[in-house]
C-alpha positions in Angstrom: 66.9 -5.7 -38.0 65.5 -8.6 -35.8 66.2 -9.7 -32.3 68.1 -12.3 -33.0 70.7 -9.7 -34.9 70.5 -7.1 -32.4 71.7 -9.5 -29.1 74.7 -10.0 -30.4 75.6 -6.6 -31.5 74.6 -5.5 -28.0 76.8 -8.1 -25.9 79.6 -6.9 -28.3 78.8 -3.2 -27.4 78.9 -4.0 -23.7 81.9 -5.9 -23.8 83.6 -3.4 -26.0 82.5 0.1 -24.3 83.2 -1.4 -20.8 86.2 -3.2 -21.5 85.0 -6.4 -20.1 87.5 -9.2 -20.3 84.8 -11.7 -21.1 83.6 -13.4 -24.3 80.5 -11.6 -25.3 78.9 -15.0 -26.4 79.0 -15.9 -22.6 76.5 -13.1 -21.9 73.0 -14.8 -21.5 70.1 -12.7 -23.0 68.1 -12.9 -19.8 71.1 -12.4 -17.2 70.8 -9.3 -15.1 73.4 -6.7 -16.2 73.7 -5.0 -12.9 73.7 -6.5 -9.3 74.5 -10.3 -9.4 74.6 -10.6 -13.3 77.4 -8.7 -14.9 77.9 -6.5 -11.9 77.9 -3.3 -13.7 77.2 0.1 -11.8 75.7 3.5 -12.7 79.3 4.6 -14.4 79.0 1.7 -16.8 75.2 2.8 -17.5 76.3 6.1 -18.7 78.9 4.5 -20.8 76.4 1.9 -22.3 73.9 5.2 -22.9 76.8 6.7 -24.9 77.2 3.6 -26.8 73.9 2.9 -27.8 73.2 6.5 -29.3 76.4 6.1 -31.2 76.0 2.5 -32.4 72.5 2.5 -33.0 71.6 6.1 -33.6 68.9 6.6 -31.2 68.4 9.1 -28.1 68.2 7.8 -24.7 66.1 10.4 -22.7 67.1 10.5 -18.9 63.8 9.4 -17.7 64.3 6.2 -20.1 67.4 5.0 -18.7 65.7 3.2 -15.6 66.0 -0.3 -14.4 63.8 -1.6 -16.9 65.7 -0.9 -20.2 69.2 -1.9 -19.0 67.8 -4.8 -17.2 69.3 -7.4 -19.4 70.4 -7.9 -23.1 66.7 -8.9 -24.0 65.6 -5.6 -22.4 68.0 -3.5 -24.1 67.2 -5.2 -27.6 63.6 -4.4 -26.9 64.5 -0.8 -26.1 66.6 -0.4 -28.9 63.7 -2.0 -31.5 60.9 0.4 -29.8 63.1 3.7 -30.3 64.2 2.6 -33.9 60.1 2.3 -34.5 59.4 5.4 -33.2 
């Protein structure tokens, strides 16, 4: 699965799991998910972890759920790709 295929799936997952009232295609790949970006919080992060594990069959370890992996859609896609290879 390529980066281009994964990004739309990650955006759909974010909108669906967090029940956001936005069009997934409007989320920029490099926009911050937390803070001034989408404005997500720690509870959203937990929900995203569950969604990623179910959707992509990866295990997200606590220490891996750092600011880096959840910084943006691009960062999440890179994280998923690394987990799929490992």
